[in-house]
Residue frames relative to the residue before (quaternion, step in Angstrom):
aa qw qx qy qz dx dy dz
X 1.0000 0.0000 0.0000 0.0000 0.00 0.00 0.00
X 0.2976 -0.7798 0.5261 0.1632 3.58 -0.75 1.04
X 0.7353 -0.4315 0.2779 0.4426 3.55 -1.33 0.19
X 0.7379 0.4217 -0.2684 0.4534 3.61 0.73 -0.94
X 0.5645 0.5383 -0.3889 0.4902 3.63 1.18 -0.40
X 0.6271 0.5492 -0.3306 0.4425 3.58 0.97 -0.89
X 0.6796 0.4860 -0.2894 0.4671 3.55 0.86 -1.01
X 0.6624 0.5182 -0.3070 0.4454 3.60 0.89 -0.93
X 0.7189 0.4708 -0.2574 0.4419 3.55 0.88 -0.92
X 0.8285 0.2691 -0.1176 0.4767 3.59 0.84 -0.92
X 0.8191 0.2864 -0.1192 0.4826 3.62 1.03 -0.56
X 0.5435 0.6116 -0.4197 0.3930 3.62 1.20 0.06
X 0.0924 0.7786 -0.6095 0.1171 3.51 -0.63 1.17
X 0.5479 -0.5713 0.4700 0.3906 3.63 -1.13 0.49
X 0.1891 -0.7815 0.5875 0.0913 3.56 -0.98 0.90
X 0.2518 -0.7880 0.5497 0.1162 3.56 -0.87 1.00
X 0.7263 0.4631 -0.2311 0.4523 3.56 1.10 -0.74
X 0.6945 0.3741 -0.2673 0.5534 3.57 1.27 -0.20
X 0.4184 -0.7451 0.4517 0.2565 3.62 -0.40 1.14
X 0.6884 0.4685 -0.2820 0.4765 3.60 1.17 -0.56
X 0.4106 -0.6834 0.4989 0.3398 3.58 1.15 -0.39
X 0.6477 -0.4880 0.3982 0.4286 3.58 -1.22 -0.50
X 0.7030 0.4992 -0.3376 0.3777 3.59 -0.94 0.76
X 0.5864 0.5249 -0.4053 0.4651 3.63 1.15 0.00
X 0.7009 -0.4567 0.3127 0.4498 3.60 -1.24 0.04
X 0.7926 0.0765 -0.0411 0.6035 3.58 1.10 -0.60
X 0.3787 -0.6482 0.5984 0.2799 3.52 -1.29 0.37
X 0.2516 -0.7559 0.5856 0.1498 3.58 -1.08 0.72
X 0.0020 -0.7920 0.6095 -0.0351 3.60 -0.74 1.02
X 0.0353 -0.7739 0.6317 0.0278 3.57 -1.08 0.67
X 0.3652 -0.7298 0.5309 0.2285 3.60 -0.65 1.05
X 0.5891 -0.5499 0.4424 0.3936 3.57 -1.20 0.43
X 0.6535 -0.5089 0.3737 0.4176 3.60 -1.20 0.45
X 0.8028 0.2681 -0.2047 0.4916 3.57 -0.94 0.89
X 0.6444 0.5043 -0.3130 0.4822 3.58 1.32 -0.01
X 0.2642 -0.7273 0.6064 0.1829 3.52 -1.31 0.47
X 0.4698 -0.6542 0.5066 0.3076 3.61 -1.11 0.61
X 0.1276 -0.7403 0.6537 0.0910 3.57 -1.06 0.81
X 0.0423 -0.8277 0.5574 -0.0490 3.59 -0.68 1.11
X 0.0952 0.7932 -0.5966 0.0758 3.58 -0.93 0.89
X 0.1603 -0.7710 0.6087 0.0969 3.57 -1.20 0.61
X 0.0019 -0.7613 0.6483 0.0100 3.56 -1.18 0.68
X 0.1996 -0.7611 0.6085 0.1034 3.54 -1.12 0.80
X 0.1308 -0.7666 0.6237 0.0786 3.54 -1.09 0.78
X 0.1127 -0.8081 0.5781 0.0022 3.60 -0.66 1.17
X 0.4726 -0.6707 0.4851 0.3024 3.58 -0.81 0.98
X 0.7841 0.2779 -0.2497 0.4957 3.55 -0.97 1.03
X 0.7205 0.3682 -0.2359 0.5383 3.54 1.25 -0.31
X 0.7993 0.2358 -0.0790 0.5471 3.53 0.91 -1.03
X 0.8077 0.0409 -0.0205 0.5878 3.58 1.16 -0.42
X 0.5003 -0.6597 0.4781 0.2930 3.54 -1.19 0.61
X 0.5860 -0.5939 0.4143 0.3636 3.57 -1.15 0.58
X 0.6522 0.5442 -0.3154 0.4231 3.59 1.18 -0.44
X 0.4759 0.6905 -0.4470 0.3113 3.63 1.20 -0.17
X 0.5188 -0.6332 0.4752 0.3227 3.60 -0.98 0.81
X 0.5224 -0.6627 0.4198 0.3342 3.64 -0.81 0.89
X 0.6033 0.5487 -0.3760 0.4400 3.65 1.00 -0.58
X 0.6603 0.4922 -0.2994 0.4818 3.58 0.98 -0.81
X 0.6501 0.5138 -0.3269 0.4543 3.56 1.01 -0.79
X 0.6204 0.5297 -0.3508 0.4598 3.58 1.01 -0.67
X 0.6173 0.5388 -0.3211 0.4749 3.57 1.05 -0.83
X 0.7180 0.4688 -0.2680 0.4391 3.58 0.69 -1.12
X 0.6162 0.5762 -0.3590 0.3993 3.60 0.95 -0.83
X 0.7120 0.3934 -0.2569 0.5219 3.60 1.03 -0.73
X 0.6092 0.5933 -0.3587 0.3849 3.59 1.00 -0.78
X 0.6646 0.5169 -0.3224 0.4327 3.60 0.90 -0.85
X 0.6466 0.4922 -0.3015 0.4987 3.58 1.21 -0.55
X 0.6311 0.5180 -0.3309 0.4732 3.57 0.97 -0.73
X 0.6026 0.5656 -0.3558 0.4363 3.57 1.09 -0.66
X 0.6237 0.5105 -0.3463 0.4801 3.62 1.08 -0.64
X 0.6249 0.5070 -0.3481 0.4808 3.64 0.96 -0.67
X 0.6269 0.5389 -0.3399 0.4483 3.59 0.98 -0.86
X 0.6721 0.5104 -0.3075 0.4396 3.60 0.91 -0.86
X 0.6758 0.4638 -0.2749 0.5026 3.56 1.27 -0.44
X 0.4438 -0.6848 0.4540 0.3577 3.60 1.30 -0.32
X 0.4710 0.7037 -0.4164 0.3310 3.60 1.22 0.43
X 0.4147 -0.6630 0.5706 0.2507 3.53 -1.31 0.53
X 0.4318 -0.7095 0.4771 0.2874 3.65 -0.73 0.95
X 0.1836 -0.7650 0.6107 0.0907 3.51 -1.20 0.76
X 0.8003 -0.1726 0.2071 0.5355 3.59 0.51 -1.17
X 0.1037 -0.7845 0.6042 0.0931 3.57 -1.30 0.14
X 0.2797 -0.7081 0.6172 0.1989 3.50 -1.38 0.36
X 0.2143 -0.7824 0.5779 0.0897 3.57 -1.19 0.66
X 0.0534 -0.7450 0.6644 0.0246 3.55 -0.85 1.08
X 0.0356 -0.8300 0.5497 -0.0874 3.52 -0.61 1.27
X 0.1120 -0.7608 0.6380 0.0394 3.53 -0.81 1.13
X 0.0564 -0.8272 0.5578 -0.0372 3.59 -0.70 1.15
X 0.4883 -0.6440 0.4920 0.3237 3.60 -1.00 0.72
X 0.7799 -0.0760 0.0822 0.6158 3.57 1.12 -0.78
X 0.5204 -0.6238 0.4818 0.3286 3.56 -1.25 0.32
X 0.0057 -0.8275 0.5554 -0.0819 3.54 0.48 1.33
X 0.3290 -0.7937 0.4676 0.2076 3.59 -0.23 1.21
X 0.6434 0.5107 -0.3490 0.4510 3.63 0.92 -0.73
X 0.6404 0.5162 -0.3221 0.4688 3.60 0.99 -0.80
X 0.6756 0.5076 -0.2900 0.4491 3.55 0.89 -1.00
X 0.6350 0.5336 -0.3320 0.4493 3.58 1.01 -0.78
X 0.6805 0.4769 -0.2846 0.4779 3.58 0.96 -0.88
X 0.6733 0.5125 -0.3024 0.4388 3.55 0.88 -0.94
X 0.6857 0.4725 -0.2889 0.4723 3.59 0.89 -0.88
X 0.5992 0.5614 -0.3569 0.4455 3.59 1.10 -0.65
X 0.7008 0.4510 -0.2750 0.4795 3.60 0.84 -0.92
X 0.6109 0.5657 -0.3271 0.4470 3.53 1.06 -0.79
X 0.7588 0.4018 -0.2182 0.4639 3.57 0.69 -1.12
X 0.5677 0.5742 -0.4039 0.4301 3.60 1.09 -0.47
X 0.6862 0.4434 -0.2876 0.4998 3.63 0.93 -0.83
X 0.6186 0.5549 -0.3473 0.4345 3.58 0.97 -0.77
X 0.6790 0.4862 -0.2840 0.4711 3.56 0.95 -0.93
X 0.6246 0.5501 -0.3372 0.4400 3.59 1.06 -0.74
X 0.7663 0.3176 -0.1715 0.5316 3.57 1.14 -0.60
X 0.4128 -0.7339 0.4487 0.2994 3.60 1.35 0.30
X 0.4300 0.6622 -0.4672 0.3979 3.56 0.90 1.03
X 0.1319 -0.8583 0.4947 0.0361 3.58 -0.40 1.17
X 0.5017 -0.6423 0.5020 0.2894 3.53 -1.21 0.66
X 0.0569 -0.8457 0.5306 -0.0080 3.58 -0.67 1.08
X 0.8158 -0.1158 0.0556 0.5639 3.59 1.20 0.17
X 0.1621 0.7948 -0.5761 0.1003 3.56 -1.29 -0.14
X 0.3406 -0.7097 0.5674 0.2416 3.54 -1.23 -0.62
X 0.1245 -0.7608 0.6296 0.0959 3.53 -1.26 0.44
X 0.0734 0.7809 -0.6184 0.0492 3.55 -1.18 0.65
X 0.4919 -0.6242 0.5015 0.3420 3.54 -1.28 0.22
X 0.3866 0.6919 -0.5397 0.2838 3.55 -0.98 0.90
X 0.7402 -0.3399 0.2797 0.5082 3.63 -1.22 -0.23
X 0.5896 -0.6083 0.3940 0.3564 3.58 -1.03 0.73
X 0.1655 0.7714 -0.5742 0.2189 3.53 -0.52 1.24
X 0.0820 -0.8108 0.5795 -0.0066 3.57 -0.77 1.09
X 0.0198 0.7963 -0.6038 0.0315 3.57 -0.70 1.00
X 0.0495 -0.7965 0.6025 -0.0080 3.58 -0.73 1.07
X 0.1233 -0.7374 0.6574 0.0941 3.52 -1.11 0.76
X 0.1412 -0.8185 0.5560 0.0312 3.57 -0.69 1.09
X 0.1901 -0.7775 0.5938 0.0816 3.54 -1.10 0.77
X 0.0277 0.7900 -0.6117 0.0301 3.55 -0.96 0.86
X 0.2917 -0.7434 0.5609 0.2186 3.55 -1.28 -0.03
X 0.0511 -0.7863 0.6157 -0.0101 3.53 -1.11 0.74
X 0.5709 -0.5946 0.4173 0.3826 3.66 -0.92 0.74
X 0.5751 -0.6168 0.4173 0.3386 3.54 -0.93 0.90
X 0.8318 0.2021 -0.1752 0.4863 3.56 -0.81 1.03
X 0.6729 0.5085 -0.2905 0.4519 3.60 1.33 -0.05
X 0.4131 0.7235 -0.4755 0.2826 3.60 1.22 0.03
X 0.3969 -0.6598 0.5769 0.2728 3.57 -1.11 0.73
X 0.0777 -0.8073 0.5848 -0.0123 3.54 -0.87 1.05
X 0.5885 -0.5794 0.4388 0.3540 3.57 -1.35 0.08
X 0.6465 0.6005 -0.2808 0.3775 3.56 1.26 -0.32
X 0.6674 0.5917 -0.2920 0.3452 3.61 1.18 -0.21
X 0.4291 0.7182 -0.4613 0.2956 3.60 1.22 -0.02
X 0.0921 -0.8092 0.5802 0.0100 3.58 -0.93 0.92
X 0.6040 -0.5632 0.4170 0.3796 3.56 -1.08 0.67
X 0.7349 0.3532 -0.2979 0.4964 3.55 -0.85 1.04
X 0.5245 0.6199 -0.4216 0.4035 3.61 1.21 -0.33
X 0.4524 -0.6196 0.5625 0.3085 3.50 -1.34 0.41
X 0.2776 -0.7200 0.6079 0.1871 3.54 -1.21 0.59
X 0.0630 -0.8074 0.5856 -0.0352 3.57 -0.79 1.17
X 0.0941 -0.7470 0.6474 0.1179 3.53 -1.34 0.32
X 0.4003 -0.6958 0.5415 0.2498 3.53 -1.23 0.52
X 0.8556 0.2345 -0.1247 0.4444 3.54 -1.30 0.35
X 0.5904 -0.5221 0.4427 0.4277 3.54 -1.01 -0.90
X 0.2544 -0.7744 0.5642 0.1313 3.58 -1.21 0.54
X 0.7765 0.4330 -0.2607 0.3764 3.52 -1.29 0.40
X 0.5143 0.6703 -0.4202 0.3310 3.60 1.19 -0.32
X 0.6445 0.5295 -0.3237 0.4466 3.61 0.97 -0.82
X 0.6395 0.5156 -0.3244 0.4691 3.57 1.06 -0.76
X 0.6070 0.5487 -0.3541 0.4528 3.57 1.04 -0.71
X 0.6628 0.5018 -0.3041 0.4652 3.55 0.87 -0.96
X 0.6400 0.5255 -0.3292 0.4537 3.59 0.93 -0.85
X 0.6687 0.4904 -0.3165 0.4607 3.62 0.92 -0.84
X 0.6085 0.5142 -0.3755 0.4736 3.63 1.07 -0.46
X 0.6395 0.5193 -0.3214 0.4670 3.57 0.97 -0.79
X 0.6790 0.4894 -0.2774 0.4717 3.55 1.12 -0.76
X 0.4790 -0.6737 0.4309 0.3620 3.57 1.26 -0.37
X 0.4656 0.6998 -0.4270 0.3335 3.58 1.26 0.16
X 0.7910 0.1595 -0.0546 0.5881 3.54 1.10 -0.80
X 0.1694 -0.7365 0.6376 0.1495 3.51 -1.30 0.41
X 0.0714 -0.8055 0.5881 -0.0148 3.57 -0.84 1.03
X 0.5927 -0.5383 0.4380 0.4088 3.56 -1.19 0.43
X 0.6557 -0.5726 0.3176 0.3759 3.57 -1.05 0.77
X 0.6891 0.4821 -0.3058 0.4462 3.56 0.92 -0.85
X 0.6294 0.5218 -0.3283 0.4730 3.58 1.09 -0.69
X 0.6581 0.4978 -0.3136 0.4698 3.57 0.96 -0.79
X 0.6246 0.5400 -0.3394 0.4507 3.61 1.00 -0.77
X 0.6691 0.4872 -0.3049 0.4712 3.57 0.94 -0.84
X 0.6567 0.5028 -0.3123 0.4673 3.60 0.95 -0.86
X 0.6446 0.5248 -0.3159 0.4575 3.59 1.00 -0.83
X 0.5942 0.5519 -0.3599 0.4613 3.61 1.06 -0.70
X 0.6780 0.4939 -0.2925 0.4592 3.53 0.89 -0.93
X 0.6496 0.5251 -0.3043 0.4579 3.59 1.09 -0.70
X 0.7933 0.3627 -0.1535 0.4643 3.52 0.86 -1.03
X 0.7980 0.2021 -0.1012 0.5586 3.59 1.20 -0.50
X 0.0050 -0.8344 0.5510 -0.0150 3.63 0.61 1.07
X 0.3515 -0.7410 0.5463 0.1700 3.52 -1.17 0.71
X 0.2635 -0.7968 0.5117 0.1840 3.66 -0.14 1.16
X 0.3974 -0.7645 0.4727 0.1850 3.54 -0.84 1.04
X 0.0403 0.8522 -0.5193 0.0502 3.57 0.89 0.99
X 0.6767 0.4888 -0.3201 0.4479 3.63 0.80 -0.94
X 0.6530 0.5137 -0.3364 0.4433 3.60 0.92 -0.83
X 0.6279 0.5557 -0.3361 0.4289 3.59 0.95 -0.86
X 0.6776 0.4669 -0.2944 0.4861 3.56 0.95 -0.87
X 0.6569 0.5217 -0.3178 0.4419 3.61 0.97 -0.78
X 0.6757 0.5063 -0.2864 0.4528 3.59 1.19 -0.51
X 0.4413 0.6767 -0.4817 0.3396 3.60 1.21 -0.06
X 0.7989 0.2267 -0.2125 0.5150 3.56 -0.88 0.99
X 0.6802 0.4320 -0.2789 0.5225 3.63 1.32 0.01
X 0.7464 0.3611 -0.1997 0.5222 3.54 0.70 -1.12
X 0.3769 -0.7278 0.5357 0.2030 3.52 -1.10 0.77
X 0.7768 -0.0340 -0.0013 0.6288 3.59 1.24 -0.35
X 0.0359 -0.7953 0.6050 0.0098 3.57 -1.25 0.36
X 0.0072 -0.7754 0.6314 0.0071 3.56 -1.24 0.50
X 0.3865 -0.7018 0.5323 0.2734 3.57 -1.05 0.61
X 0.3787 -0.7581 0.5001 0.1784 3.58 -0.97 0.88
X 0.1083 0.8124 -0.5613 0.1145 3.53 -0.11 1.30
X 0.7734 0.3280 -0.1618 0.5178 3.61 1.11 -0.70
X 0.7063 -0.4017 0.2654 0.5190 3.58 1.23 0.22
X 0.6151 -0.5878 0.3875 0.3548 3.57 -1.07 0.79
X 0.6720 0.5120 -0.3107 0.4355 3.62 0.80 -0.99
X 0.7133 0.4700 -0.2594 0.4506 3.56 0.82 -0.95
X 0.7131 0.4552 -0.2656 0.4624 3.54 0.80 -1.00
X 0.6285 0.5243 -0.3262 0.4730 3.59 1.07 -0.72
X 0.5750 0.5866 -0.3718 0.4324 3.56 1.17 -0.54
X 0.6020 0.5522 -0.3742 0.4388 3.63 1.05 -0.60
X 0.6480 0.5110 -0.3073 0.4738 3.59 1.02 -0.83
X 0.6607 0.5219 -0.3156 0.4376 3.60 0.88 -0.90
X 0.6801 0.4778 -0.2918 0.4733 3.54 0.92 -0.89
X 0.6750 0.4916 -0.3009 0.4606 3.61 0.91 -0.91
X 0.7419 0.4058 -0.2274 0.4830 3.61 1.02 -0.71
X 0.3935 -0.7363 0.4702 0.2863 3.61 1.22 -0.29
X 0.5731 0.5662 -0.3747 0.4588 3.60 1.06 0.79
X 0.3513 -0.6872 0.5810 0.2583 3.52 -1.40 -0.10
X 0.2127 -0.7772 0.5713 0.1562 3.60 -1.27 -0.12
X 0.2146 -0.7146 0.6477 0.1539 3.50 -1.37 0.42
X 0.1455 -0.7782 0.6086 0.0540 3.58 -0.77 1.09
X 0.3141 -0.7454 0.5661 0.1592 3.55 -0.88 1.04
X 0.3728 -0.7679 0.4676 0.2296 3.58 -0.35 1.20
X 0.6179 0.5601 -0.3537 0.4235 3.59 1.06 -0.69
X 0.6758 0.4526 -0.2903 0.5041 3.58 1.14 -0.62
X 0.6790 0.5038 -0.3037 0.4392 3.61 0.99 -0.71
X 0.6172 0.6052 -0.3585 0.3525 3.61 0.89 -0.83
X 0.6906 0.4774 -0.3236 0.4364 3.67 0.82 -0.76
X 0.4952 0.6680 -0.4319 0.3493 3.61 1.23 -0.05
X 0.6022 0.5188 -0.3823 0.4712 3.58 1.18 -0.31
X 0.2410 -0.8338 0.4847 0.1082 3.54 -0.14 1.33
X 0.7647 0.4578 -0.2419 0.3836 3.57 0.69 -1.07
X 0.8854 0.1083 0.0188 0.4517 3.56 0.75 -0.96
X 0.2550 0.7980 -0.5274 0.1412 3.64 1.05 0.34
X 0.7001 0.4526 -0.2749 0.4790 3.61 0.88 -0.93
X 0.6759 0.5296 -0.3070 0.4105 3.55 1.03 -0.75
X 0.7873 0.3438 -0.1749 0.4810 3.60 1.01 -0.72
X 0.5257 -0.6462 0.4102 0.3712 3.60 1.20 -0.22
X 0.6626 -0.5699 0.3249 0.3614 3.55 -1.16 0.67
X 0.6556 0.5283 -0.3446 0.4152 3.60 0.89 -0.81
X 0.6737 0.4566 -0.2943 0.5011 3.60 0.90 -0.85
X 0.6429 0.5413 -0.3363 0.4250 3.54 0.95 -0.85
X 0.6726 0.4881 -0.3098 0.4619 3.60 0.88 -0.84
X 0.6125 0.5369 -0.3445 0.4669 3.59 1.08 -0.76
X 0.6714 0.4948 -0.3011 0.4624 3.61 0.90 -0.92
X 0.6811 0.4938 -0.2982 0.4510 3.58 0.92 -0.83
X 0.7503 0.4208 -0.2260 0.4570 3.58 0.89 -0.87
X 0.8302 0.1357 -0.0270 0.5401 3.56 1.05 -0.77
X 0.3107 0.8110 -0.4586 0.1880 3.57 1.21 0.35
X 0.2093 -0.7871 0.5427 0.2051 3.55 0.74 -1.11
X 0.7940 0.3344 -0.2577 0.4374 3.53 -1.39 0.27
X 0.3859 0.7482 -0.4562 0.2884 3.59 1.20 0.53
X 0.0842 -0.8274 0.5426 0.1184 3.61 0.93 -0.90
X 0.3895 0.6333 -0.5377 0.3977 3.50 0.90 1.13
X 0.4511 -0.6626 0.5095 0.3128 3.57 -1.28 -0.05
X 0.1331 -0.7016 0.6858 0.1404 3.56 -1.21 0.64
X 0.0724 0.8098 -0.5746 0.0943 3.57 -0.85 0.92
X 0.3098 -0.7310 0.5823 0.1748 3.55 -1.31 0.44
X 0.0551 0.7738 -0.6289 0.0523 3.54 -1.24 0.58
X 0.5733 -0.5989 0.4197 0.3695 3.60 -1.08 0.60
X 0.6022 -0.5789 0.4023 0.3746 3.63 -1.04 0.66
X 0.6152 0.5743 -0.3500 0.4113 3.59 1.04 -0.64
X 0.7254 0.4230 -0.2336 0.4902 3.58 1.26 -0.40
X 0.2572 0.7998 -0.5069 0.1930 3.56 1.19 0.48
X 0.6472 0.5144 -0.3249 0.4593 3.57 0.98 -0.80
X 0.6592 0.5096 -0.3112 0.4571 3.57 1.02 -0.73
X 0.6125 0.5325 -0.3393 0.4757 3.58 1.12 -0.73
X 0.6781 0.4813 -0.2977 0.4690 3.58 0.91 -0.88
X 0.6251 0.5190 -0.3433 0.4711 3.56 1.08 -0.65
X 0.6292 0.5244 -0.3352 0.4656 3.61 1.06 -0.74
X 0.6128 0.5399 -0.3410 0.4655 3.58 1.10 -0.66
X 0.6698 0.4833 -0.2998 0.4774 3.57 0.92 -0.96
X 0.6448 0.5452 -0.3250 0.4258 3.56 0.92 -0.90
X 0.7630 0.3496 -0.1811 0.5126 3.57 1.03 -0.80
X 0.3950 -0.7421 0.4493 0.3023 3.54 1.37 0.13
X 0.5081 0.6149 -0.4169 0.4359 3.55 0.98 1.00
X 0.4560 -0.6712 0.5224 0.2618 3.51 -0.98 0.93
X 0.0192 -0.7735 0.6334 0.0158 3.58 -0.94 0.85
X 0.0947 -0.8053 0.5850 -0.0168 3.61 -0.92 0.98
X 0.3194 -0.7253 0.5817 0.1832 3.57 -0.93 0.97
X 0.0617 -0.8476 0.5269 -0.0131 3.61 -0.52 1.14
X 0.8311 -0.0421 0.0343 0.5534 3.63 1.07 0.01
X 0.4224 -0.6764 0.5412 0.2668 3.56 -1.29 -0.44
X 0.4388 -0.6481 0.5533 0.2851 3.49 -1.37 0.35
X 0.2185 -0.7969 0.5600 0.0606 3.56 -0.91 1.09
X 0.5456 -0.5803 0.4895 0.3550 3.55 -1.25 0.41
X 0.6472 0.5181 -0.3013 0.4711 3.56 1.10 -0.78
X 0.4810 -0.6812 0.4773 0.2772 3.58 -0.87 1.00
X 0.6516 0.5409 -0.3846 0.3674 3.55 -1.24 0.42
X 0.3311 -0.7242 0.5724 0.1956 3.55 -1.28 0.32
X 0.0435 -0.8103 0.5838 -0.0241 3.52 -0.71 1.13
X 0.1843 -0.7450 0.6336 0.0983 3.55 -1.14 0.80
X 0.0540 -0.8190 0.5713 -0.0024 3.59 -0.69 1.05
X 0.4860 -0.6480 0.5155 0.2796 3.52 -1.27 0.57
X 0.7527 -0.4059 0.2726 0.4408 3.57 -1.28 0.12
X 0.7169 0.4254 -0.2552 0.4899 3.62 1.07 -0.68
X 0.6120 -0.5976 0.3332 0.3967 3.60 1.27 0.17
X 0.5416 0.6138 -0.4258 0.3854 3.60 1.19 -0.01
X 0.5763 -0.6206 0.4191 0.3272 3.54 -1.14 0.75
X 0.2875 -0.7254 0.6002 0.1757 3.52 -1.10 0.83
X 0.1667 -0.8060 0.5629 0.0749 3.57 -0.48 1.15
X 0.3607 0.6912 -0.5542 0.2914 3.49 -0.97 0.95
X 0.4211 -0.6939 0.5202 0.2658 3.55 -1.18 0.45
X 0.0034 0.7738 -0.6308 0.0578 3.54 -0.58 1.24
X 0.0458 -0.8435 0.5344 -0.0293 3.55 -0.06 1.31
X 0.4399 -0.6727 0.5309 0.2684 3.55 -1.07 0.80
X 0.5909 -0.5393 0.4574 0.3883 3.55 -1.33 0.36
X 0.0065 -0.7684 0.6399 -0.0078 3.56 -1.06 0.85
X 0.4574 -0.7183 0.4529 0.2642 3.59 -0.73 1.10
X 0.7619 0.3757 -0.2038 0.4866 3.59 1.09 -0.51
X 0.4357 0.6612 -0.4906 0.3638 3.62 1.18 0.34
């Protein structure tokens, strides 16, 4: 099977948002009047971002999900995406599973494939996603203000738990591991929540490298600091807090990575609106701290004393 047969069989779909469809040198996109384009790219490399044992259907889902999570953090509505795919071989069973998972999530978010590239090489997946957001309403990293509440969506740390089981560092009951593995391999991008938070949240960021690291981007961009309440953050580990103990649980929650949830800030006066946005998008939202005028990131215990420890974010070049 050649390159163009591969594309035709597994990735050719009718395109509504690109006047040229799929197959020309470029896709053409035009946002609706009064909208701005939101664009983001993410690359997944075998052995670095995913294990060789992951089911191809789940990998197709995750490849698009991590990009949709960036749109969610911007409050954007998905429009379209491109796919650049490097493959060791044209494995038809793998391609069938991968494209099935990819398009199932794409259809769920009304986001269509409009172009890309394929080549032979080590397994590497790069997606560029396009969305639209009303002009001036995008959620950014620069708007956090002292006194704002700090919120997160969903649960954190489960993907890190699953990774530690694969590494042999932790052992978990089978049902707990299965739930954590689902979170690792099939993250749920919070697209609906991101849109519901427009006009409410003062800043937002998607959590891909861990809460501590990704929140640091917001703090630097906004020129503020934060205090995280460990008692509020710890219950965010849904799958395995009791199974792995508080120390591991807090490490996973604060520095786990691969969560693809949202961290965001909002004024205390808008707590009811934040909770309503969570209900509207069917997404759990939890207030875990506050934004401070003083620079830096502090984690405190229930009695207010500082929790000392090194919680490092994931870094591709460490």
